[in-house]
N, C-alpha and C positions, 0 to 999 in steps of 0.2 A: 504494500500500500504506500502511496506517495501523496503527500498533501503540501500545498503551497501557501506560504504566508507572504502577502504583498506589503512591503514596508514603504515603498514609494512608487508612484505612477504619474507620469507627466508626458507632455508632448515632446517628441524627439526632434532634435536638430532644428529647434525654433520654428517648427511647423513646416519645414521644407517638404515639398511634394516629390515623390519618387515614381516617375512614370505613371503607369496605369494604376498603381497601388496607393497613390495619394500620400497623405500624412501618416506618419508612424508614431507609436508611443513607446516609451521605455519603462519597463517594470523591473524593480529590484527588491530582493528580500531573501527569505530563507525557504528551503525546501526540506521537508522532513520525510525520512525514509523508514520503512518497516519491512524487514526481510526475515524469512523463515530459514534457519539453518538446515532444516530437514527438506526443504524444497530441492528436488534434484537439479534445478538450474543453478543452484548456489554451491554445489558440493566442491567445486574447485577452489573456493576461497579459503586460503590458509588461515586457521585459527578462528574462523567464524563461529564454530561450535563452542569456543572458549570466551566469547563475548557475553557481557551481562544481558539477561533476557527479561522481558516484561512477563506479566502473568499469562499472556497468551502464547508464550514461548518464542516470541519474535525479538529480534535485535533492532534497536532504534538508534538513529543518528541523524544529523542534519548538516546542511551545507548552504553556501551562498549561491545565488544565481543572478543573472541579468538577462532579460528578454527584450528584444526590440522587434515589434510586430506592427502590421498595418492597423490603423485605428478604426477604420470604417468598414473594412471588408476582410474576409479571411485571407490569410497568406496562402500562396500556391504550394509552398514547400517549407520545410524546416531544416535549418542547419544547426547541428549541435557543435559548438565551438569548444574545444578542450583547452582551457587556459594553460599556458606555459609558466610554471612557477608563479601562479596567481594572476598572470597578465593575459588579458583577452587577446586572441591572435587575429581573428578574421577581419577586424577593423583595419589593421595595418597591412596584412599580407594580401587579402582578397579585395577589400575596399580601398586599399592604398592610401589610408589616412596619413597625413604628414606627421613626423615626430613632434614637431612644435604643437600641432593641433591635439595630439594625443596627450601631451603634457597638460594641456588645459582641460581636456575631456577624454578619458580613456575609451569612450565609446564614440569618438568623433566619426562622422559618416563617410569621410573621404569622398570618392566619386559615386558612392551609392551603388556600386557594382551588384551587390547581393540584393539590395532592396528593389532595384529596378527590375530584377528578375523574379520578384515575388516571394523572396525568402523571408521568413521570420528567423531571427538569429537568437539562439539560446546559449549563453556562456555558462557552463555548469562547473561550480567549484568541486574539485575532487581531491586535492592534496592537503593533508592534515598538518604538515610541519612547516607552515608558512607564517612569517610575522605580519604579512599584509597581503592584500589582494583577495581574489575569490578562493575560498578554502573550504575544507570539510572537517567536521569534528568526528573523526573516526573513533570507534569504541576501543577500550583497552582490552588486552588479552589477560584473562585471569585463569589460574589453575588452583583449584581448592580455595577459591576466593582471594588468592594472593597474586600480585603482579609477577610475571615471569621474568627470568633472567636469560641472557643469551649473548652470543658473539656479535660484535659490530666491527665492520672493516671500513677504513678510510684511506684514501690515497692523496698524497700531497707532493707537489713538485714546485718548490719555491723559485721565484724569479730573481732572488737576491740572497746573499748570505745573511742568515738571521739567527738570533739566539732562540727565538720561539716562533711558532707558527700556529694558525688556526687549523683545526682538522675538519671544519665544515666542508661539505661537498657542494660546491656552487651555491652556498647559502649558509645559514646558521647551522650549528651542530644539532643534528636531529635527536640523538640520544646521548646525554651526558654519561660519563662513566659511573657505574654503581659505587665504586670505591676508588678514590684518587690514588690510593697507596697500594692498589692490588698488585702483588708481586708477579701475578701471572699475565698481566698485560704485556704485550709484545710490540716492538717497533723494529721494522726491517728497512733496509736500504738496497737499492740497486741502481745501475747506471742507465738502464733502459728496460722496456717491458719484456724483452727476451732473456735478460740476464737472470741468474739465480738470486733469490732473496737472501740477504745477509742479515742475520739478527744482530741488533745493537744491544749490548749488555744493559740490563734493566737499571743498574745503578747509575748509568750515564744520562738517563732522561727521566722526566717526571711530567705529570699533568700540572702545568704552571705557566706563568708569564712573568716578565719583568715590568715592574711599574716604578718609574723614577728610581731605578737602581735596586729595588727590593723585589725579591722573588716571591710571588704570591701564588698559592694553589688556585687552579682554575679547571673547570669542567669543559672549557672551550679551546684550550691551547695546550700544546706540549712544548717543553723546553729541553734542549739537548746540550749537554756539556760540550764545549767546543763549537757549537752552533750547527745549523742546517746549511748544507752547501747548495748553492744555486744550481738548478738544472737536474740535480739528482732526484730520484723518485723514492719517496718514503711511504711505507705501508704500515698503518697502525691497526692493531687488533686488541679489543678490550671487551670486558663484560659490561652490559648495561641492564637496567631494570625498568620494566614498564613498557612493553611492546604494544603497538597498536595494530588493529586489524586493517592493514594497509590496503588489502584487496577490496575493502568496502568502496574504495574509489571507483573501481570498475563497475560495481553494482549500481552506484549512484548514476553514472553516465547512462547505463542501460535503462534504469528505472525512470529517470527524468525524461528520457526520450520517449519511452513507452507512454508515460502519462500525458505528455503534450500531444503525441500522435493520436491518442484516443480522445482528445478534446477535454481532458481533465485538468489541464494546466491553467495558469492564471489568465491566459488569453481566451480560454473557453472555445477554441476552434480546433477541430481535428486537422491533421496534416497528412495528406495522402502519400507524400514522399518525404523521407527523412534521410539526410546525409550527415556524416560526421567529418570533421576536419581537425587534424593535429599536426604539429610541426616539431621536429627535433624531439625533445623529451616527450611531448604528447603524441607525436607520431608513433613513438615506441609504446605509449600507453594503449593506443588503438591496436597495434599489433598484438599486445598482450591480451586485450579484450577479445580479439578474434581467436587467439590461440586457446583461450579458455571456453570458447563456444558461447559467449554471452551475447547472442543475437536473437533470443527467443523471448517473447513476452509471457505473461502469466497464463494466456490462453493458448500458447504454443505457436503464435504467429510471429512473423518477422518484425524486428525493431528497426534496424538500419537497412535501407535499400542500397546505400552506397557509402564508401569510406575512402577519404583521400588521406594517404599517409605520406607526409612530406618530410624530407631530410632526416629520416629515421635509420637509414641503412638496413642492416639485417638483424639488428638487435631488438630485444624487448627491454626489460629494465627492472629496477627495484620497486616492483609494484605488487608483489604477492608472495613474500616470504617473511618469516618472523624477523623482526628488527630491520625490515627493509627501509632504505632511505630514498624516497622518491626523487630527490634532486641529484643523487649519485650518477656520475657519468663515466662509464668505461671501467669501473672496478670489477674484476671478475667475480660474478655472483650468479644467483639463480636465473636472472634475466638475460644472461649471455650464453645460454645453452641451446643446443639443437632442439627443434627444427628452425630453419631460417627462411625457407621458401614456402610459397603457397603450394607449389607442386610437391607431391610426396616423393621422397628420395631416401636412400639408405645412408645412415651415418656410419662412416668407416671406423670411427673411434669406438662406438658402443655396439655396433651391429644392429641397432634398432632402425626402423623405418617410420617415416611420417612426414606430414606437412603442416604448415601453420593453420590450415583451415579444417583439419580432420575432425575437430569436435563440434563443428557448426552444423546445426540442423537446417539453418538458412544462411547460405553463403551470399553476402552482399557483393555488389560490384565494387572492385577495389582498384584504385589508381595509386601507383607508387611513383613518387618523384624524388630523385636524389641529385645532389651536386657531386662534383668530382671529389670534394672533401670526404664524403662518406665512403667512397671507394678507397681513397688513400688511407683512411682510418683503418681499413682492413676488413670491412664486413659487407658493404653494399652489394658486391658481386655475388655473395651467397644467396641473394634473393632470386638469382636466375642461373646459377651454375652449381654443379654438385659440390658437396663439402670438400672433396679432395681436389677440386679444380680440374677434373679429368674430362668433363663433358658439359655442354650446355643442357639446360633442362627444358623440356617441352613447356611452353607457356600455359599457365592455368587459364581455363576458359573464362573465369570470372575476374581476370586480372589484366591490367596493363601496367607496364613498367618503363620508366623513362629516365635517362641520364641527361641532365642539362650540362652539356659539354663546357669545360673551361670555366666553371663557376665554383663558388665556395659557400660554406655554411651560413655565413652572416650576411650574404648578398653583397652586391657591388658597393664599393666605398669611393666616393668622390667628394671633395678634391683628394688627390693621392696622399696617403699617410701610411706609415708602418707602425703606428702607435695606437694601442687600445685606449679609448677615451676614458673609460672608468678606472682602469688599474694603472695606466701609465706604462705598462710593459710594452715591449716592441718585438716585432718579428724582423728578420734580416732584410726583407724586401717590402716595398709598398704593397698594401693589400690589393687583392683582386678588385677590378672596377666594373666587371660585367654585372648588369642588373638582370636577374633571372625572374623577377616578379611577373612580367607578362606571360611567361611560360607557365607559371603556377596558375594564373587565372584561366588560361586556355585549357589546361589539364582539368581544372575543376569544372569548367563549363562542359567539357566532354563527358565527365563523370555524371553531371546533372542530366544531360541528354540521354545517357546510357541507362541510368537508374529510373528516370521518369518516363522515357519514351521508347526505350529499347534500341536506341541508335548507337551502335558500337563506336568507341573511340578509334583513332588511328592505331595501327599496330605498335607494339612496344618498340622502343629505340634504345638499345643498350649495347655495350660492347660484347662480342661473342667470340668463342673459340673457333667456330665454323668460319667466320669472316676474318680470322686472324687479327682482330682488333682488341682482344682481351689478353693481357700479358702480365708477367710478374713486374713488380715495381722497379726492380733493378734494371729492366730493359729501358724503361723511360728515363730513369736517372742516368743511365749511361749516355743517352743522347744529350742530356743537359750538361753532362760533364765535359762535353766537347766544346762548350762555349767558353771562350777566354775569360778568365777572371770570375767565373760563376762558382759559387759555393753552395753545394746541394746537401742532400741527406745521405746518411749511411744506410744502405738497404738492409744490412744485416741487423740493424738496431731498431727497425720499425715494427711496431706491435700489430696486433690483430686478435681475432677470436681463436680460442683453442678449446679442446675438450677439457672439462673441469671435473675434479673430484671434490665435492663439497660435504663429504661425510655420509654416514649410513642413513641419516634421517632427512637427507636432502629431498627425497620424494614427498615428505610430509611438509616441506617448506622450512625445516629447521636446519640451518647450515652451519658448518664448521669452517672458520676462516683462519689464515688465508687459504683460498682455494689452491689445490694442487693442479697446476696446469700441465696438460699432457700434449697430445698430438695437435699441432696447429692446423686450423682449417685454411682453405685457399684464401689468399690475399692478393687479389688481382685487380688491375686498373685498365682504363682505356689506353691503348697505344697512341702515339702522337705522330703528326706529319712533319714535313721538313721545316715548318714554321714553329714547331714544338707545341702546337695546339692539338687537342684531343680529336681523334678521327671519328669516334662513335658518338651516338646520342644526338640530341637536338642542338644545332649550332646556330647561335645568334650571329649577327653581322661581324661583331668584334672578333669572333673566333673563326668564322668561315672565310672572311675576306683575305687575310686577317688584319686587324688593327692592333698590333702587339701580340704578345704571348701571354696566355692566361691559364692559371693552374688552380687546383684545389688544395695545394700543399705549399707551405712556406717554412723555411728553417727558423728555429728560434734564434733570436739575436744573441751574439756572443756576450753582450753585457749581462744577459740573464741566464747564461750557462747552457750546456748541452746543445751547441749550435748545429750538431749533426742530426738532431731530432726535430720533429715538426712542432710548430706553434699550434696551439689549440684553435680550431674553428676556421682558420683563415688560409687562403691561397695567396698568390701574388700575381701582379701584372708587370711585365717587362716590355719596354719599348725600344727596339733596336732596328737597325736597317733603314732603308730609304722609304720616304712617304710618297704615295701617289698624290696627285692634285686633289684638292678637297671636292671638286665637282665630280671627279671620277669615283671617289669613295662614296659620295652620296648616291650616285647612279647605281653602283654595285650594291650598296646597302638596301636601296629600294627594291632591286631585283630579288635579293635574298629574302626580304620581308614579304614580298608578294608570294614567293614560293612557300614560305611558312604558313601564310594565311590560307593559301590554296590547299595545303596539306592538313589544315585544321589544327596546327600546332601553335598558332597565334591567332588571337581575335582581331578582326578587322578594326575594331575600335581602338586597339592598342598599337596599330601599325605605325602611325606617325610618331608615337612616343618612342618606339624602338629605333626608328631612324634618327630621331633627335638625340637619343642617348649615344648612339654610335658616333655621331658627329661631335658630340661633346667629348667623347673619348679621343677622337681624332684631334680636336683642338687642344686637348691636354697634351697629347704627344707632340704636336707642333710647337707648343709653348716650351716644353722641355728641350726640344731639339734646338730651339733658338738660343737657349741659355746653356747648351751643352749638358743639360740634365737628362741624359737619356735613360736613367734608371730611377 
């Protein structure tokens, strides 16, 4: 059962009208969930049976929501937006609201892309360990009426030499240590993700920080005698107390969508078509939801007709095991295990067979979009190649898969910079400038047409073994190494997914850390052409013409240590060689854009924007060339 509490209801976007659907309204409040642990649909949620229950045997919890919907007429469709670390995504990624506007209003309408198409947009809070944003109050895990204890694992790679560091995973510390003086807590160090873990003597470190020269105990920081070395990778394992039923997040997304679809939400209008959108962390959330089979409502009907999984690669995440940390990224745990592809395949490490959608009674239409970064991270290729990298997989009939060639995780950055605005840390080269947002919008529009009207999207466009465009990372790095003065990555030190041993109770969701890493899975990327741009995938004008060289990887800056390893989330753009005349570039860019529109890989309404962006990149290159700043 799902009930909705409306805390505010007002006219949206100052009464702006969106096409045929007129004025919209925005509703915010709390949604209350009631789930039965005995319901067969919920059996995959770890520790749900250990959550406190009401007299009727059900577990209750609640979360935040925001809904934007037409005021005077029913919406044609519903999009469930899965917030990333509490931040609503669809307004920026699909509606393309400007960052400055989102600072003023996190629900700024942008160009109204979704609303002009008749969507109601529901942003549903799912993550419990957030200080702000849309969140969920997940229930606690109790055994014999007492909070449980268990292992927590954290990964830290400092960008400077430091006496103490926070061990929060892209945010606040999720679980403080149960005992700051626990002698069994362990700290390991290694130089890269392929190197063996070396344990640091317990007497050399403590849960503490330095404040004005005084060492103070802390449940958020660790202090190491002699200090932490920049660029090295530290893994912390400790006991915590008071786990939450993190998997309730996945039930919240399912049940909120079911309620609105049925007309029981605060808008009181049923939605004949329901899509879901998640990016990065929340793309992995949607992969996890699908893997657990959570696409059936209480009457046995379909919940989501279509799912757009953006920049998630081949992983799931920390969303359904005991002491899971939803903000954790890349730490080997339960969410980094087989299966990775929708198509069922055999795992050479375990001998088991399966696919991501095996547990679904209703398989939605699924569109997967990745940048080059997710391939170079070592896992995106696993969505369409066998785990051992020996063969291409037959595409799943309900899935389309696209690589946005020569792009990176955080999208294009102009004007050029190599510095992260929030942290001040740097990569070796200026960040990638290619804007892939128009490709996301086209992929979403194709999913919409597929789910609502049965019109299939264009065929998948990914690198393949058959076409000799899918290769080991060292092949590409070897080509970059031929460029005079270029400093690249060490292929032997690049990480990726591997078979994991998480202990005897891992099947129950109770893991032992650190994971024992076994046989590595395939870590393949798109090969590059003579301009060092990627051959496979969807190529925007900057990549196809080309205007520079654009990647999904970027070495760490030497100032921050480990310059042979990649910086997190970013690629680079380099501008070398002779430039054609501007009018020639514009003519070629327009031809490229017309071809993308004809192939339904780009929306006609975004064509001029893509041409203008490519010319802006050209002008940036020309300006650098005039000042001899060719990098």
